[in-house]
Biopython code that builds the backbone (N, CA, C, O; Angstrom):
import numpy as np
from Bio.PDB.StructureBuilder import StructureBuilder

atoms = [
    (1, "ASN", "N", (127.332, 84.339, 151.527)),
    (1, "ASN", "CA", (127.157, 82.974, 151.768)),
    (1, "ASN", "C", (125.702, 82.531, 151.554)),
    (1, "ASN", "O", (125.428, 81.466, 151.003)),
    (2, "LEU", "N", (124.791, 83.385, 152.008)),
    (2, "LEU", "CA", (123.373, 83.151, 151.867)),
    (2, "LEU", "C", (122.977, 82.953, 150.377)),
    (2, "LEU", "O", (122.318, 81.981, 150.006)),
    (3, "VAL", "N", (123.420, 83.937, 149.541)),
    (3, "VAL", "CA", (123.185, 83.826, 148.067)),
    (3, "VAL", "C", (123.750, 82.589, 147.512)),
    (3, "VAL", "O", (123.100, 81.879, 146.745)),
    (4, "SER", "N", (124.972, 82.312, 147.892)),
    (4, "SER", "CA", (125.653, 81.122, 147.396)),
    (4, "SER", "C", (124.894, 79.802, 147.748)),
    (4, "SER", "O", (124.741, 78.897, 146.927)),
    (5, "GLN", "N", (124.450, 79.764, 148.974)),
    (5, "GLN", "CA", (123.724, 78.605, 149.420)),
    (5, "GLN", "C", (122.299, 78.447, 148.767)),
    (5, "GLN", "O", (121.834, 77.357, 148.432)),
    (6, "THR", "N", (121.668, 79.637, 148.628)),
    (6, "THR", "CA", (120.335, 79.635, 147.955)),
    (6, "THR", "C", (120.440, 79.165, 146.549)),
    (6, "THR", "O", (119.523, 78.492, 146.079)),
    (7, "PHE", "N", (121.505, 79.474, 145.830)),
    (7, "PHE", "CA", (121.634, 79.086, 144.459)),
    (7, "PHE", "C", (122.791, 78.156, 144.323)),
    (7, "PHE", "O", (123.601, 78.294, 143.407)),
    (8, "LYS", "N", (122.886, 77.193, 145.233)),
    (8, "LYS", "CA", (124.080, 76.282, 145.313)),
    (8, "LYS", "C", (124.377, 75.445, 144.024)),
    (8, "LYS", "O", (125.509, 75.004, 143.824)),
    (9, "ASP", "N", (123.343, 75.232, 143.151)),
    (9, "ASP", "CA", (123.587, 74.466, 141.952)),
    (9, "ASP", "C", (123.877, 75.423, 140.796)),
    (9, "ASP", "O", (124.045, 74.930, 139.681)),
    (10, "ASP", "N", (123.948, 76.690, 140.955)),
    (10, "ASP", "CA", (124.175, 77.632, 139.868)),
    (10, "ASP", "C", (125.501, 78.364, 140.007)),
    (10, "ASP", "O", (126.061, 78.504, 141.094)),
    (11, "LEU", "N", (125.998, 78.844, 138.800)),
    (11, "LEU", "CA", (127.125, 79.723, 138.823)),
    (11, "LEU", "C", (126.567, 81.197, 138.769)),
    (11, "LEU", "O", (125.797, 81.537, 137.870)),
    (12, "LEU", "N", (126.960, 82.020, 139.713)),
    (12, "LEU", "CA", (126.515, 83.388, 139.828)),
    (12, "LEU", "C", (127.569, 84.360, 139.440)),
    (12, "LEU", "O", (128.695, 84.269, 139.931)),
    (13, "ILE", "N", (127.257, 85.295, 138.574)),
    (13, "ILE", "CA", (128.244, 86.350, 138.224)),
    (13, "ILE", "C", (127.635, 87.620, 138.809)),
    (13, "ILE", "O", (126.528, 88.031, 138.460)),
    (14, "ILE", "N", (128.419, 88.236, 139.730)),
    (14, "ILE", "CA", (127.958, 89.435, 140.269)),
    (14, "ILE", "C", (128.806, 90.585, 139.785)),
    (14, "ILE", "O", (130.000, 90.665, 140.075)),
    (15, "GLN", "N", (128.199, 91.441, 139.072)),
    (15, "GLN", "CA", (128.949, 92.592, 138.419)),
    (15, "GLN", "C", (128.930, 93.741, 139.386)),
    (15, "GLN", "O", (127.869, 94.102, 139.896)),
    (16, "LEU", "N", (130.063, 94.319, 139.649)),
    (16, "LEU", "CA", (130.304, 95.384, 140.600)),
    (16, "LEU", "C", (130.866, 96.625, 139.857)),
    (16, "LEU", "O", (131.574, 96.484, 138.859)),
    (17, "ASP", "N", (130.571, 97.730, 140.313)),
    (17, "ASP", "CA", (130.920, 98.952, 139.514)),
    (17, "ASP", "C", (132.224, 99.613, 140.000)),
    (17, "ASP", "O", (132.435, 100.798, 139.742)),
    (18, "ASN", "N", (133.076, 98.890, 140.678)),
    (18, "ASN", "CA", (134.403, 99.358, 141.105)),
    (18, "ASN", "C", (134.302, 100.439, 142.122)),
    (18, "ASN", "O", (135.294, 101.136, 142.340)),
    (19, "GLY", "N", (133.137, 100.648, 142.793)),
    (19, "GLY", "CA", (133.006, 101.522, 143.878)),
    (19, "GLY", "C", (133.886, 101.104, 145.063)),
    (19, "GLY", "O", (134.093, 99.905, 145.252)),
    (20, "ARG", "N", (134.418, 102.045, 145.875)),
    (20, "ARG", "CA", (135.300, 101.627, 146.953)),
    (20, "ARG", "C", (134.561, 100.667, 147.910)),
    (20, "ARG", "O", (135.178, 99.760, 148.468)),
    (21, "PHE", "N", (133.295, 100.857, 148.092)),
    (21, "PHE", "CA", (132.531, 100.045, 148.959)),
    (21, "PHE", "C", (132.354, 98.681, 148.517)),
    (21, "PHE", "O", (131.877, 97.856, 149.296)),
    (22, "HIS", "N", (132.742, 98.320, 147.173)),
    (22, "HIS", "CA", (132.708, 96.937, 146.731)),
    (22, "HIS", "C", (133.953, 96.162, 146.895)),
    (22, "HIS", "O", (134.099, 95.080, 146.328)),
    (23, "LYS", "N", (134.871, 96.694, 147.669)),
    (23, "LYS", "CA", (136.206, 96.087, 147.816)),
    (23, "LYS", "C", (136.371, 95.792, 149.292)),
    (23, "LYS", "O", (136.059, 96.607, 150.161)),
    (24, "ALA", "N", (136.866, 94.615, 149.534)),
    (24, "ALA", "CA", (137.233, 94.155, 150.890)),
    (24, "ALA", "C", (138.488, 93.370, 150.888)),
    (24, "ALA", "O", (138.679, 92.571, 149.971)),
    (25, "LYS", "N", (139.363, 93.526, 151.834)),
    (25, "LYS", "CA", (140.633, 92.798, 151.835)),
    (25, "LYS", "C", (140.461, 91.377, 152.279)),
    (25, "LYS", "O", (141.277, 90.530, 151.918)),
    (26, "ARG", "N", (139.433, 91.070, 153.050)),
    (26, "ARG", "CA", (139.328, 89.731, 153.622)),
    (26, "ARG", "C", (138.091, 88.997, 153.151)),
    (26, "ARG", "O", (137.718, 87.984, 153.741)),
    (27, "LEU", "N", (137.432, 89.489, 152.086)),
    (27, "LEU", "CA", (136.270, 88.844, 151.545)),
    (27, "LEU", "C", (136.527, 87.478, 151.011)),
    (27, "LEU", "O", (137.417, 87.281, 150.184)),
    (28, "LYS", "N", (135.751, 86.522, 151.478)),
    (28, "LYS", "CA", (135.836, 85.140, 150.938)),
    (28, "LYS", "C", (134.727, 84.894, 149.991)),
    (28, "LYS", "O", (133.572, 84.848, 150.413)),
    (29, "VAL", "N", (134.994, 84.737, 148.774)),
    (29, "VAL", "CA", (134.004, 84.587, 147.749)),
    (29, "VAL", "C", (133.783, 83.127, 147.581)),
    (29, "VAL", "O", (134.748, 82.388, 147.383)),
    (30, "PRO", "N", (132.507, 82.644, 147.653)),
    (30, "PRO", "CA", (132.195, 81.230, 147.515)),
    (30, "PRO", "C", (132.534, 80.749, 146.085)),
    (30, "PRO", "O", (132.623, 81.542, 145.148)),
    (31, "ASP", "N", (132.717, 79.436, 145.957)),
    (31, "ASP", "CA", (133.146, 78.873, 144.650)),
    (31, "ASP", "C", (132.186, 79.069, 143.532)),
    (31, "ASP", "O", (132.599, 79.096, 142.373)),
    (32, "ASN", "N", (130.950, 79.204, 143.815)),
    (32, "ASN", "CA", (129.891, 79.359, 142.742)),
    (32, "ASN", "C", (129.602, 80.808, 142.442)),
    (32, "ASN", "O", (128.632, 81.109, 141.747)),
    (33, "ILE", "N", (130.432, 81.732, 142.955)),
    (33, "ILE", "CA", (130.276, 83.136, 142.630)),
    (33, "ILE", "C", (131.491, 83.732, 142.010)),
    (33, "ILE", "O", (132.600, 83.578, 142.520)),
    (34, "VAL", "N", (131.286, 84.456, 140.843)),
    (34, "VAL", "CA", (132.365, 85.162, 140.186)),
    (34, "VAL", "C", (132.159, 86.588, 140.297)),
    (34, "VAL", "O", (131.107, 87.064, 139.871)),
    (35, "LEU", "N", (133.051, 87.331, 140.827)),
    (35, "LEU", "CA", (132.855, 88.851, 140.819)),
    (35, "LEU", "C", (133.548, 89.391, 139.623)),
    (35, "LEU", "O", (134.687, 89.059, 139.293)),
    (36, "MET", "N", (132.764, 90.282, 138.962)),
    (36, "MET", "CA", (133.244, 90.904, 137.747)),
    (36, "MET", "C", (133.197, 92.346, 137.890)),
    (36, "MET", "O", (132.097, 92.892, 137.977)),
    (37, "PHE", "N", (134.325, 93.063, 137.927)),
    (37, "PHE", "CA", (134.366, 94.468, 138.090)),
    (37, "PHE", "C", (134.317, 95.208, 136.748)),
    (37, "PHE", "O", (135.167, 94.979, 135.888)),
    (38, "GLN", "N", (133.344, 96.081, 136.566)),
    (38, "GLN", "CA", (133.317, 96.832, 135.344)),
    (38, "GLN", "C", (134.224, 98.054, 135.469)),
    (38, "GLN", "O", (134.568, 98.466, 136.577)),
    (39, "PRO", "N", (134.591, 98.602, 134.390)),
    (39, "PRO", "CA", (135.449, 99.851, 134.428)),
    (39, "PRO", "C", (134.687, 100.910, 135.071)),
    (39, "PRO", "O", (133.457, 100.922, 135.024)),
    (40, "PRO", "N", (135.418, 101.860, 135.709)),
    (40, "PRO", "CA", (134.764, 103.028, 136.310)),
    (40, "PRO", "C", (134.029, 103.864, 135.398)),
    (40, "PRO", "O", (134.435, 104.014, 134.246)),
    (41, "HIS", "N", (132.900, 104.464, 135.850)),
    (41, "HIS", "CA", (132.205, 105.343, 134.937)),
    (41, "HIS", "C", (131.571, 104.723, 133.651)),
    (41, "HIS", "O", (131.519, 105.400, 132.624)),
    (42, "CYS", "N", (131.103, 103.485, 133.689)),
    (42, "CYS", "CA", (130.636, 102.857, 132.550)),
    (42, "CYS", "C", (129.174, 102.151, 132.776)),
    (42, "CYS", "O", (129.033, 100.934, 132.657)),
    (43, "PRO", "N", (128.179, 102.972, 133.090)),
    (43, "PRO", "CA", (126.907, 102.404, 133.417)),
    (43, "PRO", "C", (126.348, 101.530, 132.244)),
    (43, "PRO", "O", (125.585, 100.592, 132.472)),
    (44, "GLU", "N", (126.756, 101.870, 130.967)),
    (44, "GLU", "CA", (126.268, 101.100, 129.828)),
    (44, "GLU", "C", (126.651, 99.701, 129.858)),
    (44, "GLU", "O", (126.035, 98.889, 129.168)),
    (45, "LEU", "N", (127.683, 99.329, 130.651)),
    (45, "LEU", "CA", (128.121, 97.934, 130.769)),
    (45, "LEU", "C", (127.351, 97.143, 131.814)),
    (45, "LEU", "O", (127.507, 95.928, 131.934)),
    (46, "ASN", "N", (126.507, 97.860, 132.578)),
    (46, "ASN", "CA", (125.758, 97.206, 133.647)),
    (46, "ASN", "C", (124.561, 96.506, 133.002)),
    (46, "ASN", "O", (123.744, 97.169, 132.363)),
    (47, "PRO", "N", (124.436, 95.187, 133.150)),
    (47, "PRO", "CA", (123.310, 94.511, 132.527)),
    (47, "PRO", "C", (121.952, 95.056, 132.822)),
    (47, "PRO", "O", (121.135, 95.126, 131.903)),
    (48, "ILE", "N", (121.633, 95.462, 134.065)),
    (48, "ILE", "CA", (120.301, 95.977, 134.360)),
    (48, "ILE", "C", (120.082, 97.230, 133.662)),
    (48, "ILE", "O", (118.916, 97.520, 133.393)),
    (49, "GLU", "N", (121.043, 98.041, 133.319)),
    (49, "GLU", "CA", (120.847, 99.230, 132.493)),
    (49, "GLU", "C", (120.399, 98.797, 131.035)),
    (49, "GLU", "O", (119.543, 99.451, 130.439)),
    (50, "GLN", "N", (120.917, 97.830, 130.549)),
    (50, "GLN", "CA", (120.528, 97.263, 129.250)),
    (50, "GLN", "C", (119.090, 96.816, 129.280)),
    (50, "GLN", "O", (118.321, 97.108, 128.364)),
    (51, "VAL", "N", (118.730, 96.120, 130.310)),
    (51, "VAL", "CA", (117.352, 95.606, 130.455)),
    (51, "VAL", "C", (116.430, 96.833, 130.507)),
    (51, "VAL", "O", (115.372, 96.809, 129.878)),
    (52, "TRP", "N", (116.781, 97.889, 131.220)),
    (52, "TRP", "CA", (115.836, 99.096, 131.310)),
    (52, "TRP", "C", (115.705, 99.763, 130.012)),
    (52, "TRP", "O", (114.614, 100.223, 129.676)),
    (53, "GLN", "N", (116.840, 99.859, 129.183)),
    (53, "GLN", "CA", (116.782, 100.393, 127.850)),
    (53, "GLN", "C", (115.860, 99.584, 126.946)),
    (53, "GLN", "O", (115.131, 100.143, 126.127)),
    (54, "TYR", "N", (115.898, 98.260, 127.102)),
    (54, "TYR", "CA", (115.058, 97.418, 126.291)),
    (54, "TYR", "C", (113.653, 97.699, 126.620)),
    (54, "TYR", "O", (112.830, 97.874, 125.721)),
    (55, "LEU", "N", (113.325, 97.751, 127.920)),
    (55, "LEU", "CA", (111.901, 98.063, 128.397)),
    (55, "LEU", "C", (111.440, 99.378, 127.907)),
    (55, "LEU", "O", (110.333, 99.526, 127.388)),
    (56, "LYS", "N", (112.316, 100.358, 128.079)),
    (56, "LYS", "CA", (111.892, 101.798, 127.721)),
    (56, "LYS", "C", (111.588, 101.914, 126.157)),
    (56, "LYS", "O", (110.712, 102.659, 125.719)),
    (57, "ARG", "N", (112.359, 101.141, 125.397)),
    (57, "ARG", "CA", (112.114, 101.252, 123.961)),
    (57, "ARG", "C", (110.702, 100.635, 123.663)),
    (57, "ARG", "O", (110.030, 101.095, 122.740)),
    (58, "ARG", "N", (110.278, 99.668, 124.383)),
    (58, "ARG", "CA", (109.004, 99.009, 124.126)),
    (58, "ARG", "C", (107.824, 99.861, 124.797)),
    (58, "ARG", "O", (106.665, 99.635, 124.449)),
    (59, "LEU", "N", (108.077, 100.720, 125.640)),
    (59, "LEU", "CA", (107.127, 101.533, 126.303)),
    (59, "LEU", "C", (107.054, 102.837, 125.687)),
    (59, "LEU", "O", (106.139, 103.591, 126.019)),
    (60, "ARG", "N", (107.950, 103.207, 124.789)),
    (60, "ARG", "CA", (108.114, 104.568, 124.177)),
    (60, "ARG", "C", (106.818, 105.093, 123.609)),
    (60, "ARG", "O", (106.493, 106.251, 123.872)),
    (61, "TRP", "N", (106.090, 104.366, 122.887)),
    (61, "TRP", "CA", (104.853, 104.909, 122.244)),
    (61, "TRP", "C", (103.578, 104.597, 122.936)),
    (61, "TRP", "O", (102.518, 105.055, 122.509)),
    (62, "SER", "N", (103.634, 103.833, 123.990)),
    (62, "SER", "CA", (102.481, 103.678, 124.871)),
    (62, "SER", "C", (102.289, 104.889, 125.821)),
    (62, "SER", "O", (103.196, 105.295, 126.548)),
    (63, "LEU", "N", (101.084, 105.425, 125.771)),
    (63, "LEU", "CA", (100.847, 106.637, 126.570)),
    (63, "LEU", "C", (99.919, 106.415, 127.712)),
    (63, "LEU", "O", (98.750, 106.795, 127.640)),
    (64, "PRO", "N", (100.407, 105.796, 128.794)),
    (64, "PRO", "CA", (99.474, 105.616, 129.860)),
    (64, "PRO", "C", (99.055, 106.885, 130.443)),
    (64, "PRO", "O", (99.843, 107.831, 130.461)),
    (65, "THR", "N", (97.821, 106.987, 130.945)),
    (65, "THR", "CA", (97.348, 108.172, 131.523)),
    (65, "THR", "C", (97.419, 108.230, 133.053)),
    (65, "THR", "O", (97.218, 109.281, 133.662)),
    (66, "THR", "N", (97.710, 107.079, 133.653)),
    (66, "THR", "CA", (97.840, 106.921, 135.134)),
    (66, "THR", "C", (99.070, 106.130, 135.458)),
    (66, "THR", "O", (99.598, 105.350, 134.665)),
    (67, "LEU", "N", (99.497, 106.380, 136.680)),
    (67, "LEU", "CA", (100.627, 105.659, 137.205)),
    (67, "LEU", "C", (100.365, 104.098, 137.172)),
    (67, "LEU", "O", (101.241, 103.307, 136.822)),
    (68, "ASP", "N", (99.100, 103.714, 137.562)),
    (68, "ASP", "CA", (98.751, 102.367, 137.588)),
    (68, "ASP", "C", (98.713, 101.678, 136.140)),
    (68, "ASP", "O", (98.945, 100.476, 136.015)),
    (69, "GLN", "N", (98.432, 102.437, 135.146)),
    (69, "GLN", "CA", (98.467, 101.911, 133.737)),
    (69, "GLN", "C", (99.945, 101.704, 133.459)),
    (69, "GLN", "O", (100.291, 100.663, 132.899)),
    (70, "LEU", "N", (100.872, 102.645, 133.820)),
    (70, "LEU", "CA", (102.247, 102.447, 133.548)),
    (70, "LEU", "C", (102.807, 101.285, 134.273)),
    (70, "LEU", "O", (103.566, 100.512, 133.688)),
    (71, "ARG", "N", (102.477, 101.114, 135.517)),
    (71, "ARG", "CA", (102.890, 99.958, 136.303)),
    (71, "ARG", "C", (102.444, 98.641, 135.621)),
    (71, "ARG", "O", (103.217, 97.685, 135.552)),
    (72, "GLN", "N", (101.222, 98.602, 135.133)),
    (72, "GLN", "CA", (100.659, 97.415, 134.542)),
    (72, "GLN", "C", (101.477, 97.152, 133.214)),
    (72, "GLN", "O", (101.820, 96.003, 132.933)),
    (73, "GLN", "N", (101.763, 98.146, 132.461)),
    (73, "GLN", "CA", (102.550, 97.935, 131.213)),
    (73, "GLN", "C", (103.928, 97.422, 131.501)),
    (73, "GLN", "O", (104.387, 96.485, 130.847)),
    (74, "VAL", "N", (104.608, 98.013, 132.469)),
    (74, "VAL", "CA", (105.930, 97.520, 132.818)),
    (74, "VAL", "C", (105.813, 96.126, 133.361)),
    (74, "VAL", "O", (106.656, 95.308, 132.992)),
    (75, "LYS", "N", (104.904, 95.770, 134.160)),
    (75, "LYS", "CA", (104.708, 94.390, 134.682)),
    (75, "LYS", "C", (104.543, 93.377, 133.588)),
    (75, "LYS", "O", (105.115, 92.288, 133.634)),
    (76, "GLU", "N", (103.699, 93.769, 132.528)),
    (76, "GLU", "CA", (103.439, 92.821, 131.412)),
    (76, "GLU", "C", (104.743, 92.606, 130.666)),
    (76, "GLU", "O", (105.071, 91.487, 130.270)),
    (77, "ARG", "N", (105.500, 93.717, 130.475)),
    (77, "ARG", "CA", (106.717, 93.552, 129.704)),
    (77, "ARG", "C", (107.832, 92.768, 130.488)),
    (77, "ARG", "O", (108.642, 92.061, 129.888)),
    (78, "LEU", "N", (107.839, 92.915, 131.792)),
    (78, "LEU", "CA", (108.770, 92.121, 132.568)),
    (78, "LEU", "C", (108.377, 90.680, 132.566)),
    (78, "LEU", "O", (109.217, 89.790, 132.434)),
    (79, "ASP", "N", (107.040, 90.439, 132.719)),
    (79, "ASP", "CA", (106.572, 89.090, 132.705)),
    (79, "ASP", "C", (106.950, 88.363, 131.392)),
    (79, "ASP", "O", (107.183, 87.155, 131.347)),
    (80, "ALA", "N", (106.989, 89.154, 130.382)),
    (80, "ALA", "CA", (107.302, 88.520, 128.950)),
    (80, "ALA", "C", (108.807, 88.288, 128.754)),
    (80, "ALA", "O", (109.174, 87.722, 127.724)),
    (81, "LEU", "N", (109.693, 88.680, 129.658)),
    (81, "LEU", "CA", (111.079, 88.469, 129.483)),
    (81, "LEU", "C", (111.413, 87.030, 129.827)),
    (81, "LEU", "O", (111.350, 86.624, 130.988)),
    (82, "THR", "N", (111.766, 86.271, 128.816)),
    (82, "THR", "CA", (112.204, 84.875, 128.996)),
    (82, "THR", "C", (113.704, 84.838, 129.184)),
    (82, "THR", "O", (114.369, 85.811, 128.829)),
    (83, "PRO", "N", (114.266, 83.794, 129.712)),
    (83, "PRO", "CA", (115.722, 83.706, 129.811)),
    (83, "PRO", "C", (116.400, 83.960, 128.530)),
    (83, "PRO", "O", (117.455, 84.593, 128.510)),
    (84, "GLU", "N", (115.826, 83.479, 127.406)),
    (84, "GLU", "CA", (116.447, 83.713, 126.077)),
    (84, "GLU", "C", (116.550, 85.168, 125.795)),
    (84, "GLU", "O", (117.592, 85.668, 125.373)),
    (85, "VAL", "N", (115.436, 85.866, 126.036)),
    (85, "VAL", "CA", (115.424, 87.329, 125.717)),
    (85, "VAL", "C", (116.420, 88.034, 126.560)),
    (85, "VAL", "O", (117.205, 88.847, 126.071)),
    (86, "ILE", "N", (116.398, 87.727, 127.850)),
    (86, "ILE", "CA", (117.355, 88.349, 128.758)),
    (86, "ILE", "C", (118.753, 88.139, 128.320)),
    (86, "ILE", "O", (119.541, 89.085, 128.305)),
    (87, "PHE", "N", (119.116, 86.885, 127.945)),
    (87, "PHE", "CA", (120.460, 86.654, 127.558)),
    (87, "PHE", "C", (120.811, 87.397, 126.267)),
    (87, "PHE", "O", (121.964, 87.780, 126.068)),
    (88, "SER", "N", (119.795, 87.608, 125.362)),
    (88, "SER", "CA", (120.054, 88.370, 124.140)),
    (88, "SER", "C", (120.420, 89.763, 124.434)),
    (88, "SER", "O", (121.160, 90.396, 123.681)),
    (89, "ILE", "N", (119.844, 90.333, 125.675)),
    (89, "ILE", "CA", (120.003, 91.687, 125.978)),
    (89, "ILE", "C", (121.368, 91.890, 126.723)),
    (89, "ILE", "O", (122.119, 92.821, 126.432)),
    (90, "VAL", "N", (121.644, 90.991, 127.679)),
    (90, "VAL", "CA", (122.798, 91.177, 128.481)),
    (90, "VAL", "C", (124.008, 90.243, 128.221)),
    (90, "VAL", "O", (125.063, 90.392, 128.836)),
    (91, "GLY", "N", (123.819, 89.261, 127.277)),
    (91, "GLY", "CA", (124.922, 88.344, 126.968)),
    (91, "GLY", "C", (126.063, 89.018, 126.322)),
    (91, "GLY", "O", (126.239, 88.861, 125.114)),
    (92, "ARG", "N", (126.875, 89.777, 127.044)),
    (92, "ARG", "CA", (127.949, 90.543, 126.473)),
    (92, "ARG", "C", (129.205, 89.723, 126.452)),
    (92, "ARG", "O", (129.376, 88.816, 127.267)),
    (93, "ARG", "N", (130.008, 90.002, 125.612)),
    (93, "ARG", "CA", (131.346, 89.276, 125.501)),
    (93, "ARG", "C", (132.124, 89.418, 126.763)),
    (93, "ARG", "O", (132.823, 88.464, 127.106)),
    (94, "SER", "N", (132.088, 90.528, 127.520)),
    (94, "SER", "CA", (132.851, 90.681, 128.736)),
    (94, "SER", "C", (132.372, 89.632, 129.798)),
    (94, "SER", "O", (133.174, 89.157, 130.602)),
    (95, "ILE", "N", (131.107, 89.297, 129.786)),
    (95, "ILE", "CA", (130.588, 88.406, 130.739)),
    (95, "ILE", "C", (131.107, 86.918, 130.362)),
    (95, "ILE", "O", (131.501, 86.132, 131.224)),
    (96, "LEU", "N", (131.067, 86.640, 129.080)),
    (96, "LEU", "CA", (131.539, 85.315, 128.630)),
    (96, "LEU", "C", (133.037, 85.197, 128.803)),
    (96, "LEU", "O", (133.511, 84.095, 129.082)),
    (97, "ASP", "N", (133.811, 86.252, 128.657)),
    (97, "ASP", "CA", (135.270, 86.316, 128.973)),
    (97, "ASP", "C", (135.480, 86.062, 130.441)),
    (97, "ASP", "O", (136.382, 85.304, 130.798)),
    (98, "ALA", "N", (134.653, 86.688, 131.350)),
    (98, "ALA", "CA", (134.829, 86.479, 132.759)),
    (98, "ALA", "C", (134.597, 85.000, 133.136)),
    (98, "ALA", "O", (135.272, 84.442, 134.002)),
    (99, "LEU", "N", (133.619, 84.396, 132.451)),
    (99, "LEU", "CA", (133.371, 82.968, 132.727)),
    (99, "LEU", "C", (134.520, 82.090, 132.220)),
    (99, "LEU", "O", (134.873, 81.105, 132.867)),
    (100, "SER", "N", (135.090, 82.429, 131.100)),
    (100, "SER", "CA", (136.145, 81.599, 130.570)),
    (100, "SER", "C", (137.436, 81.563, 131.481)),
    (100, "SER", "O", (138.227, 80.622, 131.416)),
    (101, "VAL", "N", (137.595, 82.543, 132.261)),
    (101, "VAL", "CA", (138.767, 82.544, 133.157)),
    (101, "VAL", "C", (138.467, 82.166, 134.560)),
    (101, "VAL", "O", (139.368, 81.997, 135.382)),
    (102, "ALA", "N", (137.206, 82.032, 134.841)),
    (102, "ALA", "CA", (136.737, 81.685, 136.214)),
    (102, "ALA", "C", (137.266, 80.293, 136.589)),
    (102, "ALA", "O", (137.204, 79.349, 135.801)),
    (103, "GLU", "N", (137.752, 80.206, 137.736)),
    (103, "GLU", "CA", (138.214, 78.880, 138.271)),
    (103, "GLU", "C", (137.022, 78.252, 138.936)),
    (103, "GLU", "O", (136.671, 78.626, 140.055)),
    (104, "LEU", "N", (136.386, 77.302, 138.276)),
    (104, "LEU", "CA", (135.224, 76.623, 138.870)),
    (104, "LEU", "C", (135.458, 75.222, 139.330)),
    (104, "LEU", "O", (134.541, 74.578, 139.840)),
]
sb = StructureBuilder()
sb.init_structure("model")
sb.init_model(0)
sb.init_chain("A")
sb.init_seg("    ")
for serial, (resi, resn, name, xyz) in enumerate(atoms, 1):
    if name == "N":
        sb.init_residue(resn, " ", resi, " ")
    sb.init_atom(name, np.array(xyz, "f"), 0.0, 1.0, " ", f" {name:<3s}", serial, name[0])
structure = sb.get_structure()
């Protein structure tokens, strides 16, 4: 409810990995939240995994010599992620399909 209220003017898609701990018999999902369960054992479908792959490809040839340099490079690349870039990375057909059947 806290997440729903914090983002009350937005539609939120929460992707879950089908773990047993993500299932509840009496869970009441707010109207602005859509739960989308990914198939078991498919981390490549998890949007955050796609973002990490994107970041790692851009860091591949930078050779930081300290942990602070690596942190700075990751921060710079995260800061450069615009909503358009994020959508291009994670805007998968499965997410759009989940939205198309959501009762809003």
